[in-house]
MIDREN-769609 format. One line per 10 residues: their letters; for each residue x, y, z of C-alpha. Coordinates in nm, 2 decimals. Example, Ala and Ser with C-alpha at 12.3 -4.5 7.8 and 13.67 -1.06 7.14 Angstrom:
AS) 1.23,-0.45,0.78  1.37,-0.11,0.71
This chain:
XXXXXXXXXX) 16.22,5.49,16.28  16.01,5.63,16.57  16.02,6.01,16.63  15.91,6.18,16.94  15.66,6.47,16.89  15.93,6.72,16.96  16.17,6.56,16.70  15.89,6.56,16.44  15.83,6.93,16.52  16.19,7.01,16.47
XXXXXXXXXX) 16.16,6.90,16.10  15.93,7.20,16.05  16.21,7.43,16.14  16.28,7.56,15.79  15.91,7.61,15.70  15.84,7.80,16.02  16.15,8.01,15.99  16.05,8.10,15.64  15.71,8.23,15.76  15.87,8.42,16.05
XXXXXXXXXX) 16.12,8.58,15.82  15.86,8.67,15.55  15.62,8.83,15.80  15.69,9.18,15.92  15.50,9.12,16.24  15.77,8.88,16.36  16.08,9.07,16.25  16.11,9.23,16.59  16.18,8.88,16.73  16.51,8.69,16.72
XXXXXXXXXX) 16.38,8.36,16.57  16.71,8.17,16.62  16.72,8.25,16.99  16.35,8.14,17.03  16.43,7.82,16.85  16.74,7.74,17.06  16.54,7.80,17.38  16.26,7.57,17.25  16.50,7.29,17.17  16.67,7.31,17.51
XXXXXXXXXX) 16.34,7.32,17.68  16.20,7.03,17.48  16.50,6.80,17.51  16.62,6.88,17.87  16.34,7.05,18.06  16.44,7.28,18.33  16.27,7.35,18.66  16.12,7.66,18.50  16.01,7.44,18.21  15.83,7.21,18.44
XXXXXXXXXX) 15.67,7.50,18.62  15.55,7.64,18.29  15.40,7.31,18.19  15.23,7.29,18.53  15.08,7.63,18.48  14.95,7.54,18.14  14.81,7.22,18.27  14.62,7.40,18.55  14.49,7.66,18.31  14.36,7.38,18.08
XXXXXXXXXX) 14.20,7.20,18.37  14.03,7.52,18.48  13.90,7.59,18.14  13.77,7.24,18.11  13.59,7.24,18.45  13.45,7.59,18.39  13.29,7.50,18.05  13.37,7.15,17.93  13.17,7.18,17.60  13.34,7.51,17.50
XXXXXXXXXX) 13.68,7.36,17.59  13.62,7.06,17.37  13.50,7.29,17.09  13.83,7.48,17.11  14.03,7.15,17.09  13.82,7.05,16.79  13.87,7.37,16.60  14.25,7.43,16.67  14.35,7.22,16.36  14.11,7.44,16.15
XXXXXXXXXX) 14.24,7.76,16.29  14.61,7.68,16.25  14.55,7.53,15.91  14.45,7.87,15.77  14.75,8.04,15.94  14.98,8.03,15.64  14.71,8.19,15.42  14.66,8.47,15.67  15.03,8.53,15.71  15.08,8.55,15.33
XXXXXXXXXX) 14.79,8.79,15.30  14.93,9.01,15.58  15.28,8.99,15.43  15.16,9.12,15.09  14.94,9.39,15.23  15.23,9.51,15.45  15.45,9.52,15.14  15.20,9.72,14.94  15.14,9.96,15.23  15.50,10.01,15.32
XXXXXXXXXX) 15.59,10.06,14.95  15.30,10.31,14.91  15.17,10.11,14.62  14.89,10.20,14.39  14.71,9.95,14.17  14.87,10.08,13.86  15.22,10.05,14.02  15.15,9.68,14.10  15.02,9.63,13.75  15.33,9.78,13.60
XXXXXXXXXX) 15.54,9.51,13.78  15.31,9.25,13.62  15.38,9.40,13.28  15.75,9.41,13.34  15.75,9.04,13.43  15.55,8.92,13.13  15.46,9.19,12.88  15.33,8.95,12.61  15.11,8.74,12.83  14.74,8.73,12.73
XXXXXXXXXX) 14.57,8.90,13.03  14.21,8.96,12.92  13.99,8.74,12.71  13.65,8.88,12.59  13.46,8.67,12.33  13.72,8.63,12.05  13.91,8.95,12.14  14.23,8.94,12.35  14.45,9.19,12.52  14.81,9.13,12.65
XXXXXXXXXX) 14.94,9.29,12.97  15.14,9.53,12.75  14.83,9.63,12.55  14.63,9.70,12.87  14.91,9.91,13.00  14.94,10.11,12.67  14.57,10.18,12.66  14.58,10.30,13.02  14.87,10.53,12.93  14.67,10.68,12.64
XXXXXXXXXX) 14.37,10.74,12.86  14.58,10.90,13.13  14.76,11.13,12.88  14.44,11.23,12.70  14.25,11.34,13.00  14.56,11.50,13.15  14.58,11.71,12.83  14.23,11.83,12.90  14.32,11.95,13.25  14.17,11.67,13.45
XXXXXXXXXX) 14.36,11.63,13.78  14.37,11.45,14.11  14.03,11.44,14.28  13.82,11.49,13.96  13.56,11.22,13.88  13.47,11.05,13.55  13.17,10.82,13.52  13.21,10.49,13.35  12.86,10.37,13.23  12.96,10.07,13.02
XXXXXXXXXX) 12.88,9.71,12.96  13.14,9.44,13.04  13.43,9.46,12.79  13.80,9.39,12.76  13.90,9.75,12.80  13.69,9.83,13.11  13.98,9.80,13.35  14.22,9.98,13.13  13.99,10.29,13.13  13.96,10.33,13.50
XXXXXXXXXX) 14.33,10.22,13.55  14.44,10.50,13.31  14.23,10.76,13.49  14.38,10.65,13.83  14.73,10.71,13.69  14.66,11.09,13.71  14.46,11.07,14.03  14.12,11.09,13.86  13.85,10.89,14.04  13.63,10.66,13.83
XXXXXXXXXX) 13.26,10.62,13.92  13.15,10.27,13.80  12.78,10.31,13.72  12.53,10.02,13.69  12.44,9.98,13.33  12.09,9.87,13.42  12.00,10.21,13.57  11.77,10.45,13.39  11.63,10.80,13.44  11.63,10.93,13.80
XXXXXXXXXX) 11.87,10.67,13.95  12.11,10.71,13.66  12.10,11.09,13.68  12.16,11.07,14.06  12.47,10.85,14.02  12.63,11.09,13.77  12.55,11.40,13.97  12.61,11.26,14.32  12.99,11.24,14.26  13.01,11.55,14.04
XXXXXXXXXX) 13.13,11.38,13.73  13.32,11.61,13.49  13.29,11.35,13.21  13.11,11.03,13.14  13.24,10.74,12.92  12.96,10.52,12.80  12.91,10.22,12.57  12.77,10.31,12.23  12.47,10.07,12.28  12.38,10.25,12.61
XXXXXXXXXX) 12.35,10.59,12.44  11.97,10.56,12.43  11.96,10.55,12.81  12.15,10.88,12.83  11.94,11.03,12.55  11.61,10.93,12.73  11.75,11.07,13.06  11.83,11.42,12.91  11.50,11.44,12.71  11.30,11.34,13.02
XXXXXXXXXX) 11.48,11.50,13.31  11.68,11.77,13.15  12.06,11.84,13.13  12.30,11.69,13.38  12.42,11.91,13.66  12.77,12.04,13.59  12.74,11.97,13.22  12.98,11.68,13.21  13.16,11.60,12.88  13.02,11.28,12.72
XXXXXXXXXX) 13.23,11.02,12.53  13.11,10.70,12.37  13.34,10.40,12.35  13.32,10.10,12.12  13.50,9.80,12.27  13.76,9.60,12.07  13.53,9.30,12.01  13.28,9.52,11.83  13.55,9.69,11.63  13.69,9.36,11.51
XXXXXXXXXX) 13.34,9.25,11.42  13.29,9.57,11.23  13.60,9.51,11.02  13.44,9.17,10.93  13.15,9.36,10.77  12.93,9.34,11.08  12.81,9.69,11.18  12.91,9.80,11.52  12.65,9.98,11.73  12.59,10.35,11.66
XXXXXXXXXX) 12.57,10.63,11.92  12.23,10.79,11.92  12.38,11.11,12.06  12.52,11.28,11.74  12.71,11.55,11.93  12.92,11.30,12.14  13.27,11.22,12.02  13.41,10.87,11.98  13.68,10.82,12.25  13.84,10.54,12.04
XXXXXXXXXX) 13.93,10.79,11.77  14.05,11.05,12.02  14.29,10.81,12.18  14.45,10.68,11.85  14.71,10.96,11.83  14.78,10.99,12.20  15.13,10.90,12.32  15.14,10.56,12.50  15.39,10.65,12.77  15.37,10.70,13.15
XXXXXXXXXX) 15.20,11.04,13.22  15.40,11.31,13.40  15.21,11.37,13.72  15.30,11.64,13.98  15.06,11.52,14.25  15.17,11.23,14.47  14.95,10.92,14.45  14.97,10.63,14.69  14.82,10.35,14.89  14.56,10.56,15.08
XXXXXXXXXX) 14.44,10.76,14.78  14.09,10.71,14.64  14.08,10.50,14.32  13.71,10.48,14.24  13.35,10.50,14.35  13.13,10.19,14.34  12.76,10.24,14.39  12.58,10.03,14.64  12.20,10.03,14.70  12.10,10.30,14.95
XXXXXXXXXX) 11.90,10.16,15.24  11.71,10.48,15.26  11.70,10.60,14.90  11.90,10.62,14.58  12.23,10.44,14.52  12.52,10.55,14.75  12.87,10.61,14.61  13.11,10.40,14.82  13.46,10.54,14.83  13.72,10.28,14.73
XXXXXXXXXX) 14.09,10.35,14.80  14.38,10.17,14.64  14.43,10.00,14.98  14.08,9.85,14.96  14.14,9.72,14.61  14.46,9.55,14.74  14.28,9.40,15.04  14.00,9.25,14.83  14.22,9.12,14.55  14.49,8.98,14.77
XXXXXXXXXX) 14.23,8.81,15.00  14.06,8.63,14.72  14.39,8.54,14.56  14.51,8.35,14.87  14.17,8.23,15.00  14.12,8.06,14.66  14.48,7.93,14.63  14.53,8.10,14.30  14.85,8.15,14.11  14.98,8.35,13.81
XXXXXXXXXX) 14.93,8.06,13.58  14.55,8.03,13.66  14.28,8.15,13.42  13.98,8.31,13.60  13.63,8.34,13.46  13.42,8.65,13.54  13.06,8.67,13.42  12.96,8.91,13.69  12.91,9.28,13.60  13.22,9.49,13.63
XXXXXXXXXX) 13.04,9.79,13.78  12.99,9.56,14.08  13.24,9.52,14.36  13.27,9.14,14.30  13.35,9.18,13.94  13.61,9.46,13.97  13.75,9.43,14.32  13.76,9.05,14.34  13.81,8.96,13.98  13.99,9.24,13.80
XXXXXXXXXX) 14.18,9.32,14.13  14.35,8.98,14.12  14.43,9.02,13.75  14.60,9.36,13.79  14.79,9.28,14.12  14.92,8.93,14.04  14.88,8.88,13.66  14.62,8.60,13.67  14.45,8.59,13.33  14.08,8.69,13.33
XXXXXXXXXX) 13.80,8.58,13.09  13.52,8.83,13.09  13.17,8.76,12.96  12.93,9.04,12.87  12.65,8.88,13.07  12.61,8.56,13.26  12.47,8.26,13.08  12.40,7.93,13.26  12.38,7.73,12.94  12.72,7.86,12.82
XXXXXXXXXX) 12.90,7.86,13.15  13.09,7.52,13.12  13.14,7.55,12.74  13.31,7.89,12.80  13.52,7.74,13.08  13.64,7.46,12.85  13.70,7.70,12.55  13.93,7.92,12.76  14.08,7.65,12.98  13.95,7.82,13.29
XXXXXXXXXX) 14.08,7.70,13.63  13.89,7.94,13.86  13.55,8.10,13.84  13.35,8.36,14.02  12.99,8.32,14.13  12.71,8.47,14.32  12.45,8.24,14.48  12.19,8.29,14.20  12.43,8.19,13.93  12.51,7.86,14.10
XXXXXXXXXX) 12.14,7.78,14.12  12.09,7.86,13.75  12.39,7.64,13.65  12.27,7.35,13.87  11.92,7.38,13.70  12.07,7.31,13.36  12.02,6.95,13.23  12.30,6.71,13.31  12.57,6.72,13.04  12.90,6.56,12.94
XXXXXXXXXX) 13.05,6.91,13.01  12.97,6.89,13.38  13.31,6.74,13.46  13.49,6.79,13.13  13.62,7.13,13.24  13.94,7.22,13.42  13.78,7.45,13.69  13.95,7.38,14.02  13.78,7.63,14.25  13.49,7.87,14.24
XXXXXXXXXX) 13.48,8.17,14.48  13.21,8.43,14.56  12.92,8.47,14.79  12.56,8.38,14.84  12.57,8.00,14.77  12.28,7.85,14.97  12.35,7.54,15.18  12.06,7.35,15.02  12.23,7.34,14.68  12.60,7.36,14.80
XXXXXXXXXX) 12.66,6.98,14.83  12.48,6.90,14.51  12.68,7.16,14.32  13.01,7.03,14.44  12.93,6.67,14.38  12.80,6.73,14.03  13.06,6.96,13.90  13.37,6.85,14.10  13.48,7.20,14.21  13.59,7.34,14.54
XXXXXXXXXX) 13.39,7.63,14.68  13.54,7.93,14.86  13.25,8.12,15.00  13.34,8.47,15.10  13.15,8.73,15.30  13.19,9.10,15.27  13.05,9.42,15.11  13.19,9.67,14.87  13.26,9.93,15.14  13.24,9.75,15.47
XXXXXXXXXX) 13.51,9.60,15.69  13.32,9.28,15.79  13.51,9.04,15.57  13.57,8.66,15.62  13.58,8.34,15.42  13.50,7.98,15.44  13.83,7.80,15.37  13.76,7.45,15.51  13.45,7.35,15.31  13.20,7.38,15.60
XXXXXXXXXX) 12.86,7.35,15.43  12.67,7.68,15.43  12.92,7.88,15.64  13.04,8.22,15.52  13.34,8.21,15.74  13.46,8.17,16.09  13.64,8.34,16.38  13.85,8.13,16.62  13.65,8.09,16.94  13.96,8.10,17.15
XXXXXXXXXX) 14.09,8.42,16.98  13.78,8.63,16.88  13.98,8.95,16.83  14.18,8.79,16.54  13.88,8.93,16.33  13.71,9.20,16.53  13.35,9.10,16.43  13.05,9.08,16.66  12.68,9.00,16.64  12.46,9.25,16.82
XXXXXXXXXX) 12.09,9.25,16.92  11.87,9.49,16.73  11.50,9.60,16.76  11.30,9.42,16.49  11.07,9.71,16.43  11.32,10.01,16.43  11.64,9.82,16.34  11.82,10.01,16.61  12.07,9.84,16.84  11.94,9.74,17.18
XXXXXXXXXX) 12.14,9.89,17.46  12.18,9.80,17.83  12.00,10.07,18.02  12.26,10.06,18.30  12.58,10.08,18.09  12.45,10.22,17.76  12.64,9.96,17.57  12.49,9.72,17.31  12.41,9.35,17.38  12.61,9.08,17.22
XXXXXXXXXX) 12.42,8.78,17.07  12.46,8.44,17.22  12.53,8.12,17.04  12.30,8.05,16.75  12.11,8.37,16.82  12.05,8.59,16.51  12.20,8.94,16.52  12.34,9.22,16.30  12.70,9.18,16.21  12.93,9.47,16.30
XXXXXXXXXX) 13.30,9.52,16.25  13.53,9.73,16.46  13.67,10.03,16.27  14.05,10.07,16.31  14.18,10.36,16.10  14.47,10.32,15.86  14.44,9.94,15.87  14.33,9.82,15.53  14.15,9.52,15.68  13.94,9.71,15.93
XXXXXXXXXX) 13.91,10.07,15.81  13.58,10.22,15.67  13.62,10.50,15.42  13.25,10.57,15.39  13.05,10.73,15.11  13.06,11.04,14.89  12.76,11.16,15.09  12.88,11.21,15.45  12.54,11.18,15.60  12.51,10.83,15.46
XXXXXXXXXX) 12.85,10.75,15.62  12.73,10.85,15.96  12.43,10.61,15.94  12.66,10.31,15.90  12.88,10.38,16.20  12.78,10.26,16.55  12.96,10.45,16.83  13.02,10.36,17.19  12.91,10.01,17.13  13.11,9.80,17.38
XXXXXXXXXX) 13.32,10.08,17.54  13.34,10.46,17.52  13.50,10.59,17.21  13.49,10.28,16.99  13.34,10.27,16.64  13.19,9.98,16.45  13.06,9.94,16.10  12.70,9.82,16.07  12.67,9.56,15.79  12.29,9.56,15.78
XXXXXXXXXX) 12.31,9.17,15.76  12.16,8.92,16.00  12.39,8.63,16.08  12.42,8.36,16.34  12.74,8.20,16.49  12.75,7.84,16.61  12.95,7.69,16.89  13.25,7.62,16.66  13.28,7.99,16.56  13.12,7.95,16.21
XXXXXXXXXX) 12.90,8.23,16.08  12.59,8.16,15.87  12.40,8.43,15.67  12.03,8.46,15.76  11.89,8.77,15.61  11.93,9.13,15.49  11.81,9.37,15.77  11.62,9.69,15.73  11.49,9.86,15.43  11.66,9.66,15.16
XXXXXXXXXX) 11.60,9.33,14.98  11.85,9.12,14.79  11.73,8.98,14.45  11.93,8.85,14.15  12.25,8.92,14.34  12.17,9.29,14.39  12.08,9.48,14.70  11.77,9.69,14.64  11.66,9.99,14.83  11.29,9.97,14.93
XXXXXXXXXX) 11.28,10.35,14.97  11.40,10.40,14.62  11.14,10.16,14.47  10.87,10.31,14.69  10.95,10.66,14.57  10.95,10.56,14.20  10.63,10.36,14.19  10.45,10.62,14.40  10.55,10.88,14.15  10.43,10.66,13.86
XXXXXXXXXX) 10.10,10.56,14.02  10.02,10.88,14.20  9.94,10.68,14.51  10.09,10.80,14.84  10.02,10.49,15.04  10.29,10.25,14.92  10.53,10.02,15.10  10.79,9.78,14.95  10.97,9.48,15.10  11.13,9.15,15.00
XXXXXXXXXX) 10.95,8.82,15.01  11.09,8.47,14.98  11.00,8.26,14.68  11.07,7.88,14.72  11.36,7.75,14.51  11.52,8.09,14.47  11.79,8.29,14.64  11.73,8.62,14.82  11.39,8.79,14.83  11.18,8.92,14.54
XXXXXXXXXX) 11.03,9.27,14.56  10.67,9.31,14.66  10.47,9.63,14.69  10.16,9.70,14.89  9.96,9.99,14.76  9.66,10.17,14.90  9.40,10.24,14.63  9.06,10.30,14.79  8.93,10.50,14.49  9.04,10.22,14.24
XXXXXXXXXX) 9.24,10.47,14.03  9.55,10.26,13.97  9.64,10.20,13.61  9.83,9.87,13.61  9.93,9.91,13.24  10.10,10.25,13.30  10.26,10.12,13.62  10.42,9.83,13.43  10.55,10.07,13.16  10.69,10.30,13.43
XXXXXXXXXX) 10.87,10.03,13.63  11.03,9.89,13.32  11.16,10.24,13.22  11.26,10.35,13.57  11.39,10.05,13.75  11.65,9.78,13.67  11.50,9.43,13.63  11.61,9.31,13.97  11.44,9.60,14.15  11.10,9.58,13.98
XXXXXXXXXX) 10.83,9.45,14.23  10.73,9.10,14.12  10.42,9.11,14.33  10.16,9.38,14.40  9.90,9.37,14.67  9.62,9.63,14.62  9.44,9.75,14.93  9.09,9.91,14.92  9.17,10.07,15.26  9.46,10.28,15.40
XXXXXXXXXX) 9.78,10.10,15.49  9.80,10.03,15.86  10.02,10.24,16.08  10.21,10.17,16.40  10.16,10.38,16.72  10.45,10.60,16.60  10.29,10.65,16.25  10.51,10.41,16.06  10.38,10.17,15.80  10.33,9.82,15.94
XXXXXXXXXX) 10.57,9.67,15.69  10.65,9.36,15.90  10.28,9.25,15.91  10.24,9.27,15.53  10.57,9.10,15.48  10.47,8.80,15.69  10.16,8.74,15.46  10.37,8.79,15.15  10.18,8.69,14.83  10.01,8.39,15.00
XXXXXXXXXX) 9.65,8.39,14.87  9.55,8.16,15.15  9.63,8.44,15.41  9.50,8.75,15.24  9.17,8.86,15.07  9.31,9.15,14.87  9.39,9.13,14.50  9.75,9.03,14.43  9.92,9.07,14.09  10.23,8.91,13.94
XXXXXXXXXX) 10.47,9.08,13.71  10.57,8.85,13.42  10.83,9.09,13.28  10.58,9.28,13.06  10.26,9.34,13.26  10.10,9.28,13.59  9.85,8.98,13.59  9.61,8.91,13.87  9.70,8.60,14.05  9.47,8.31,14.12
XXXXXXXXXX) 9.54,8.00,14.33  9.67,7.80,14.02  9.92,8.07,13.94  10.02,8.09,14.31  10.09,7.71,14.31  10.28,7.73,13.98  10.51,8.00,14.13  10.56,7.80,14.45  10.64,7.48,14.26  10.88,7.66,14.01
XXXX) 10.66,7.59,13.71  10.65,7.97,13.66  11.01,8.09,13.69  11.08,8.42,13.85
């Protein structure tokens, strides 16, 4: 039977009514009255109805005549924009529920436990934890530290490898208002000391096999400021192996107590807390690479954890029955905020791997019956580089979500492994978040071109040399980029809105550097992402580069200033500049240092030893260019970094000696080695 468009639309009545009723935004509207009016208008148009249709028609004609191409782009993207509307409404509904209920992450998790206490929530190697076991461990942690006098606002560092109990530790501390500082387990010496001291840690919990790093730190740089109490922790998988006559790792700091033993006799019950804890309280610090120095402690509220976890849950179309695979480090925002956040808020099971392995990726997914997996761009490239196998499509993974997947391997990855990709864009602390929900190759997300304020994101023009926004001399406001024009992404800061707020860093001076004020009108504030993107005519955003004094390598943002400081100290050479260079067949940019050594005093052997001890693997410069002259300066006495960056490590463009770091030492490059690196014969 034939149906008119209006009659077909009426069949959506129940679905539309459900969305309206479930969304707080629409509760001020009388849905039934609106529906009756629409039915009357559609079936028996009134004169006012004809007038309204006429006005709409004139408006459409005006828009078409004014800019036909843009108008056609709007028509083309309307199905896409309205197709994601249910996802956006569900996301806003859940966030409003958590905000109005003044939820914390542990409160949401307690509801998960109540619903299914015996569900296996965490898988780590052959060790498992149920929702109830995670809750009980978090209770013990909370009660133990409360008995020692820890209170709301205190900070405890967590310097640990990935393990099943990782979330339970910071979750337990959050129950009494103690803020966890998640510290990168790759850090050593000065950066490690900085992270512990920058947030005034009163205690540090560390993995037993990382005790050598703390011992070296204290022997080399002296005692930690504030004299924090140290505890070592042995995760459950190591304990179970130890009972099978395989020795668990020993702590090299003999004076440090074993937290496992201290928690054994602590009561596993909800702690009695006098201070109020809620949605807008701080839950943790996550360290990001400082663009002008050492890592910065980004302040993460419970509201931020809800935003990130809820967003990924709906963008990836996950459910409670799904099993999620996380091989990313849990000190990282992606591992904890995206991965563990989903697990604690909704009860989706999580498989945690100690470290990523491309060769074991699909066998792990099959072993644990994984249905969703996390990635960063580099991991996808490594997985794709593995030889074809019968496991490629023998898995049950439905969707993979993350960021950094390059367009040149995107199609091949999807075709070979038969998964959906949900590419997301965002940062640990920033408010510039979006997602690719319609499989547009290479895009990190989109904003409707007919409603740009749905997500208040803009691309602005910046000076390539200084990195500062370019302002109109007449108005003083910044310039917006045009279509397909690269620019820095900024997001408008709207306080007390979990989607657009910016909490900042523990160091307030660092916070100020990320805020752009009076950008488009007096009094407005925008978060500066530091990323260069472009937007096409359909509203899609595409990532182009990391701006300023950072480079991204192996999925980590690295501060050039931090690397410069460390290698200058090791080498004793003052003239040093660091930047990122592209290497064909890889994601991101590898670190490269240009060093001025006119007296030929550089000891490459000692430099290699120093960078191995002082820098994590992803921050170590892979290439060195040694100058016999001073480094060139600009007219304002700044190093000409851009000129050196353009030449990179191309031996055809430079006459200076260039060295390659093979993981152990710096070797002088010749043209054959250069060609092997370019072709991928030498892997970096």
